[in-house]
C-alpha positions, 0 to 999 in steps of 0.5 A, a space after each residue: 177356827 178349825 180351818 185356821 188350825 188345819 192351815 197352821 198344821 199344813 204350814 208346819 209340815 212345810 216348815 224347816 223347823 221341827 214341831 218341838 222347835 215351833 212349840 218351844 218358840 210358841 211357849 217362849 212367846 207366850 211366857 213373855 206375853 204373860 210377863 209383860 201383862 203382869 208388869 202392866 197390871 202391877 204398874 196400874 196397881 201401883 199408880 192406883 195405890 199412889 193416888 189412894 195414898 195421896 187422897 188419904 194423906 189429904 184426909 189425914 191432914 184435914 183431920 189433924 187440923 
């Protein structure tokens, strides 16, 4: 892991981008990844809630009969 970081630091020095530009790009990518993760979690949550709703509606219908 430390070796990878050192290699990235060496690569960064060879790059034509400034360190600030590289950090900004990294942070932007990180935020996009977090947002995509949140959306995927919310979709899973919605699907589970819909399944639970169907099951509870069926139970309610059985109780009413």
